[in-house]
Steps between C-alpha positions, in 0.01 A plus 500: 500500500423871415784700359342842458165503668457504877830344567653500844847618389441872601377386838801278557745767396337776705481268806880462482545874452272591790705275738831656404677688778528819273145478363349850448120522501373664187156347511311838531543523120225247483238751627590731215487236235180346626327830456569478128345158467202494255551865410615665180836554686575123537799493268827572687854456372786544751836554313792518742864380489586142581580456880228744610240254635252468203500122519457493869194729477370296213509175698345670795200591277461154361509364863239752610243486226512141386183298596677157471619519870452670832789753560338691787765366741764664278342848495326537841812649651588736206395851438224410255309324787426846643318605176119492524506320159734232617263201496302625202767402257702238678505173311198605286633477143615279227866608444684451172875513555712549185890531522598618152870425561435128444647358172398169345741212533441383149447759240657852424229687321248763604221244453673258731533766770132604477374139489681433828256749672195450284491119540564530868215742547267302293582174673450654851164659406359195346609297804331745733191523273458153364151581337701721248699209368222410252520843339730654245669827570702708250689694756555545878272788521200283379600233759522737790171666404321157497595432862280803605736561788731786600885472498801692630785489268846532634765516233872510593768641270257581229774678308745200499512454109558880468773539762677177380445594133318170422275472186522866404286455195214370719504770766176649341345157508570457869341844579204387297470171702501695833244746360265228374527307821450787746357820353134571593434132585219436750693218659786720602474623854856635540821481299822550692796490262872556580817568291796706487411702191202732434231397249407818314765516237436136396134571477402649167143617472290360792644161567556535872386840573273366772803461732602757758877481528710571801869541435821625667432841344127519547339332794269713721321203654713185565864613536535422868417131443791448261808579708561519876424826674722658759285387788486145365877470464542646853267225635701239302833621643369459856467118425880469486801663664771478233402780277398860582231701337768748375690220328183371323415853411832575336485179291140460402317832526438737226158463340222729566117523500312797366502668852872457529487191738778255464485156353749226525575206270327205682710208379826673573385606865389150577809337357720734714307431811507119440889503428569764768699676230446812282626434149375513141222255450435630147456188289500537124200296379552604142663759290237760580623506853848612401596873577742496224252341259288832495795738527664350191221614274636853523792542733616805337168679596482360860858479605531834685159433664631167631814668644266750678282227642788303619610813676159506674365784292155446349424571135218733411270345253127512420379159365198540289471145356552158676734250330332179390674200359272493198662816372837533343816470711556819706723748314441835650605611836134518617420152374806333664415663837130413473593132426751497792230644735243243391752230581593645834860586401432876570256678714290795399337770710389850440680532170830349627669176391762356746670169576280362791745351741840334561381173355424657164803734529719175488336412174571855356856479613543180325342653191747786514797267448386383162718618207198666338528772769842587361713718725261459788557129497869544512473747802273260695717202434800688633334672798655259754827702429368824636366338811837331555676831456264666745558230766887547438437883531656546166330832414694571179383156341151581599530849334646342192202255478246778536677702228475208259127466575450872446660474159278219386254512216191546715331845500367447839859487645590853384424652841239736388327455835546350835324180408752442227788524748325248724444274201875491450559396858227233477658337194848527653380307814231277349680181608515636858126418537596138550680587812329821610150643528545825317275797592483846311400829649444350846457713812780447745645728779429864400420462134459267202779278375555454134591124544502269802637142466373273777719191510326156481805333665651600831858493367424784247523873582205728437545765228376858489529680165452875461511661145617860427532708178771764461618477860736245649470133631627642841185717501295186461683322777456787729122512436477130581664573837326830586160375422557166672394285206653191671228496767275238323785266437619527848138434628525166316830427684724532190851512657696649206379774260644633189437859407526554124510854371463544115528823306452578123679803360269623217776727359783250488260210452667271743414323820662491837441249788621480855419210737541506872433251778275623772469346844 
């Protein structure tokens, strides 16, 4: 039974995927890829984060191109069927499918790892071309050439030994294996390779320079196929009644294409719709998925940025070089953020780095509790106290808490601008996000509210916070009333609303807070 050549595994997996209630048709990517078959541009490497649909597309390609079976019934109802070239490439090719995340059961060396693939490919080729069994071939390239056929190579997780730090002394050997097998070979009709990490920094000289790479930072051609678009998510939401588009948007929105269109994390969206519950589906499949893992490389340099981003403020940064796992661990601020963008932990658009959505915000909030964040960790761990004081209308206690934050070691919290003041409030109420949807600078009534807390439970009051400097907390309360900031909360049938007025006296360097109940 074939293991790598013309197997039915891709067909079977894609068939199950296409029958799923929340299947999203991405088959029009096939038309773009088919246009590159048997051209100099036939080498494609898609490097996207885990959970963004790379393997789903890969199995779809295997099911479409493989000549070992008839898959027309699978694709006739999909977008690719509208293409003029639909039947020209359907089930017309030998497909070699390599999943580089497979490890040998017996043996732990690089040679054991490579022999797992080499032997499987050799065995499959000789089985399909029995006349070649009588000949000797020194390598796989000679064997493929002897078939006098064309092949499409589909390689999943090409970067596995790099991202998992396996056989580091043989990374160059692995690149040379891929180069010798694929580069400028007449039997190669197309190579479609996926991974998490870009190639270029592994590749010294010209080892894999034939590949065109498409990453989270640079993808002008295929970005819409890896992630759900706004329209696709809206269509999925219509297939169930438990979750609204606004709920899905809050939790899983946050990535963008080059033209500014929104992209959603596919796995999280589908899991939420299947479970009828928005929650964090971020699963750590290895240390490289940890938010804290990257931040710990240089917390001193990124700590203020993280506080800003948790506050909803993007960080301005121009990223010149993409992080690749073959390089040294990220030490600089730019390298740390580049790595986190590659892994989908941060989003990047138009020179701004930000936390994409609530799902990832939860991961950053967890990271802030780590002792390496110093005083910030203490503030976060104790932030339940300020919410309790607010709900108890203890303004003096809230003011005292804010004063302690202001006197912390963080330069960002020295109140040199409005964002610094709002960062203080964000840290003070960080734990409130478990019970409230917190919005900053939101339009309500006759103006923009500094903070609105929308309760997630009916027994909790809504909260309006207005910030002032060198005035009085009573001035802040008056503004909440005069500009009718409660309008949005009342529109959501919030029965009880707390108006919180905060003032910072820049001369006396102290805080005042007044809390009133509004109808």
